[in-house]
N, C-alpha and C positions, 0 to 999 in steps of 0.2 A: 030278445033281440036288443032291447034297450040296455039291459044289464051288460050284455056282452060289449055293446058299443061303448058304454061308460067305462068298462074295464080297459078296453083298448085305448081309449082317450087318456085315461089316467096313466097308463104305462108309458104312453108316448110322452106325456109331460115330464114324468120323472127321468126318462131317458134324455130328454132335451136339457134338463137342469144339470144332469151329470156331465153332459158334453161341455156345457158352459163352464162348469167348475174345473174340469180337466184342462180346458183351453186356457182359462185364467191362470191356473198353476203353471202351465207350460210357458206362458208369456212372462210371468214373474221370474221363473227359474232362468229363462233366457236372459233377462236383464241382469241377474246376478252373475251369470257366466260371462256376459259381455263386459261388465265393469271389472271383473278380476283379470281379464286379458290385458288391460292397460296398467295394472299395478306393476311396480318395478322396484328393485333395490338400487340405491344410489350411493356412490362414494366420491369424495372430492379431495383434492390435494391443492393447497393454496400457498402462495408466496408473494413477496413484495420487493420490488426493486426501484430505487430512486434513480432518476436520470437528471443530471445537472449540465447545462450548457456551459462551455468555456467562454472566455471573453478575449477580444482583441482590441487593444487600445493603443493608438499611435499618437503619442503626446509630444507636443512642441513647447519648448520653454526658452526664455532668454538665456544666453550663455553668460559666463562670468565677466565677459568683456563687452562693453557697449550696450546698445539699446535693443538689439534684436529687431523684431518687427514692430516694436511698440511706439516708435516715433518716426516721423517722416524724414526724408532727405531733402535738403533745400539748397538753392544756390549752385546747382551743378552746371558744369560747362563741358563742352566736348573734350574728351580725353581724360576726364576725371575718373577716379576709381574709388568706390565706397565699399568698405568691408562691414559686414554685419555678422554677429555670432549667435547661433541658436543651438539648442540641444534637442535631440530627437530620440525617443525611446519607445519600445513596445512594452507597455506596463500591464498588458493583459495576461491571461493564463494560457493562451494558444500561441504557438510560433506563427510567424508571418511568412509571406511569400510575395515576390515580385513588387518591391516598392517602386512607386513612380511619383513624378512631380508634374503638376500643371500650373502654369502661371497665366493669369488672365489680366491684361492691361485695359484700363478704362480711362477716359479723359482724352488727353492730347495724343492722337495717333502718331503725329510727327515725332514726338519724344519717345513714345513706346517703341517705335520701329528702329531706333538707333541704340537702344539699351541692350547690353549683352550680359550674360551671367555665367559664372562657373562656381562650383561648390567643391570644397575639400573637407576631408575628415582628419582629425588628429587623435591619436591614441591617448593623449593627455589634454588638459585644458590649454587652449590657445593663450599665448601671452604676447601682447603688443604685436599681434599679427604673425607671430612665429610659432612653429610647432617644435617643441623640444623632444617630442616622441617621434612617431612615424606618421607621416602625412600620406594620404591617398586620395585620388580623384573620385568624386561621387557623380558629378555632372560636368561635362566639358573638362577643361584644364586651364591652368594659369596661362599657358601660351595660346590656347585655343578656346576662348569662351564661346558660348552659343547665343544666338539671338533670343531674347526673351519671348518674342512672338512665336518662336518655333517650339517652345517648351509646352507640349500638350501630351500628357500621358507618357512623358519621357522616362525611360528606365534609369533608376539610380543604382549605382554599384558600390561595393565595399562597405555596405551598412550592416550593423548588427540588427537582425530582425527577429531574434528569438524572444521568448517570454521571460528571459532572465533579467529583464530591465537593464540591459547593457546600454549605456549612454553613447549616442553618436554626437561627438562634439564637432559642429560644422562651422566652417567659415564660408559665408556667402559673399562673393565678390561681384558687385554690379559695376560695369564699365559703361561710360557714356561714349558712344561711337562718334566718329567724325561727321561734321556737318558744316556747311558754309552758308552764312546768312549776312545780309547787309542792312544796317539800320540807316535810313536816310532822313536827315533833318529831324531827328528825334522820333521818327515814326518806326515802330517795331514791325518787322516783317511778320507775315502769317506763318510762323515756324515754331521753334522750340522755346524761344525767349519768353520768359514769364509764364510758360505753359506748365501744366501739372498732369502727370500720369500716375494713376494709382495701380499698384500691382497686387493682385490677390494670389497668394501662394497656397496650393493644396497638395499636401503630401499624402499619398494613398498607400495603404498596406493591405494586401489580401490575406485571408486566412490560409493556414497551411493546407496541403493536400489532404483530402479525406483518407481515413485509415480504417482497416478492419482489425479489431482487437479480440483475441480469444481470452475469455475469462470465466 
């Protein structure tokens, strides 16, 4: 009975070991199968494209005649007309759109409020206030200037706004409007006499409309 029991116990132990070995082999094999499922073949196609932004540059410079904006205007009186000459050009690589002008006056409001302006363009350089080419109105007109105080984002017409750097030769005419003042016993009235107004000119040019290009 003891021998039989020993034999039975020994067989059971061997059987248990075999089961453990088979189980271990099964687990290892499963791991190998699982890792092979995630293996793959890969192919790539690559390329490179550079993208460069264009530029828009609205440049103002003094014209061939006079001082442009570089010096002040002094000693004006009602009815005076002062001409200044400036050049304006789009020197960027993008065409422009909707040019405008804003004039902001600071200082003596009494003087600012009677100033009027009109702008003309000439196809050639201005000479002694005259255009030997073709003149066109850009803002207001010679006969109908506009109040400086009303020039806020005002549209400018007849300008070259392409990126071809075509120069706009401008004559800016500033007119001092009428006003009545009385100086009594050497005492100046609180008006335009001796007063100073500073005009800040801002010419604005938007970029051209966005486009879709097939290439």
